[in-house]
C-alpha positions as CSV (number, residue, x, y, z in Angstrom):
1,X,0.3,-22.3,-2.5
2,X,-3.5,-22.1,-1.5
3,X,-3.9,-18.2,-1.2
4,X,-2.4,-17.8,-4.5
5,X,-4.1,-20.5,-6.3
6,X,-7.3,-19.4,-4.7
7,X,-7.5,-16.2,-6.8
8,X,-6.9,-16.5,-10.5
9,X,-6.4,-12.8,-10.7
10,X,-4.8,-9.9,-9.0
11,X,-8.2,-8.2,-9.4
12,X,-9.5,-11.2,-7.2
13,X,-7.2,-10.5,-3.9
14,X,-8.9,-8.5,-1.1
15,X,-5.5,-7.2,-0.1
16,X,-5.1,-5.7,-3.8
17,X,-8.5,-4.1,-3.5
18,X,-8.1,-2.5,-0.3
19,X,-4.4,-1.1,-1.3
20,X,-5.9,0.7,-4.5
21,X,-8.2,2.1,-2.0
22,X,-5.5,3.2,-0.1
23,X,-3.6,4.9,-3.3
24,X,-6.8,6.7,-4.3
25,X,-6.8,7.8,0.0
26,X,-3.8,9.1,-0.6
27,X,-3.7,10.7,-4.0
28,X,-6.9,12.8,-2.5
29,X,-5.3,13.7,0.3
30,X,-1.9,14.7,-1.2
31,X,-4.0,17.1,-3.4
32,X,-4.4,19.7,-0.2
33,X,-0.8,19.6,0.3
34,X,1.0,23.0,-0.7
35,X,2.0,23.3,-4.4
36,X,6.0,23.3,-3.6
37,X,5.6,19.7,-2.1
38,X,4.6,18.7,-5.3
39,X,8.4,17.2,-6.2
40,X,9.2,16.5,-2.4
41,X,6.1,14.8,-0.2
42,X,3.2,14.6,-2.5
43,X,5.8,12.5,-5.2
44,X,6.7,10.4,-2.2
45,X,3.6,9.6,-0.4
46,X,1.9,8.7,-3.9
47,X,4.9,7.0,-5.3
48,X,5.2,4.7,-2.4
49,X,1.1,3.8,-2.4
50,X,0.8,2.9,-5.9
51,X,3.9,0.5,-5.1
52,X,1.8,-1.5,-2.9
53,X,-1.1,-2.8,-5.1
54,X,1.2,-2.7,-7.6
55,X,3.6,-4.9,-6.5
56,X,0.7,-7.3,-4.9
57,X,-0.6,-7.6,-8.4
58,X,3.3,-8.0,-10.2
59,X,3.9,-11.0,-7.2
60,X,0.4,-12.5,-8.4
61,X,1.2,-12.4,-11.5
62,X,4.3,-14.5,-11.2
63,X,4.9,-18.1,-11.1
64,X,6.0,-19.5,-8.1
65,X,5.1,-18.9,-4.6
66,X,8.5,-17.8,-3.5
67,X,8.5,-14.5,-6.1
68,X,4.9,-13.9,-5.0
69,X,6.5,-13.5,-1.5
70,X,8.8,-11.2,-2.9
71,X,7.1,-9.2,-4.0
72,X,4.1,-9.0,-0.8
73,X,7.6,-8.1,0.9
74,X,8.1,-5.5,-1.0
75,X,4.7,-4.0,-0.7
76,X,4.2,-4.6,3.1
77,X,7.7,-2.0,2.7
78,X,5.8,0.5,0.8
79,X,2.6,-0.1,3.2
80,X,5.3,1.0,6.3
81,X,7.0,3.8,4.2
82,X,3.7,5.3,3.5
83,X,3.0,5.1,7.0
84,X,5.8,7.1,7.8
85,X,5.9,9.6,5.0
86,X,1.7,10.0,6.7
87,X,3.2,10.6,10.0
88,X,5.6,13.6,8.6
89,X,2.9,15.0,6.9
90,X,0.7,15.3,10.2
91,X,4.1,16.6,12.0
92,X,4.0,19.2,9.1
93,X,0.1,20.3,9.1
94,X,-0.1,19.4,5.7
95,X,-3.7,18.7,5.6
96,X,-6.8,17.5,8.2
97,X,-5.3,15.2,10.7
98,X,-8.3,13.2,10.2
99,X,-7.6,12.6,6.4
100,X,-4.3,11.2,7.3
101,X,-5.9,8.7,10.3
102,X,-8.4,7.5,7.5
103,X,-5.3,6.6,5.4
104,X,-3.1,5.4,8.3
105,X,-6.3,3.6,9.3
106,X,-6.7,1.7,5.6
107,X,-2.9,1.3,5.7
108,X,-2.9,-0.5,9.0
109,X,-5.5,-2.8,7.7
110,X,-3.5,-3.4,4.2
111,X,-0.2,-4.1,6.4
112,X,-2.3,-7.2,8.3
113,X,-3.8,-8.2,5.1
114,X,-0.3,-8.6,3.7
115,X,1.3,-10.2,6.5
116,X,-1.8,-12.9,6.8
117,X,-1.4,-13.3,3.5
118,X,2.8,-13.7,3.8
119,X,2.0,-16.1,6.9
120,X,-0.7,-18.2,4.5
121,X,1.6,-18.8,1.8
122,X,4.5,-19.9,3.4
123,X,7.3,-21.7,1.6
């Protein structure tokens, strides 16, 4: 389990750091959304974004490789969910398209990083 053993803390994982950056980007982006979306798309996007680094951290804190892989899978799914929500926001014109592009770019990078980590720590 070389990928997990290399980091003593989730804070050392580049995947976690990048996904935290994505979360901050999503929070900033959704501040521009209409007020009536606070309990709709804004809330969903923020929950999806927060889920990515949270699950990476929780998985890294687990004792076994299979548990870590499970939580990375959840993080990956949350990242895909967020990408879908970003596309919905784009289609609805909820904010500047370039900000959505920036968040989407980070999200794609995070997705590749999670996939690479999953490949590295196969059972």
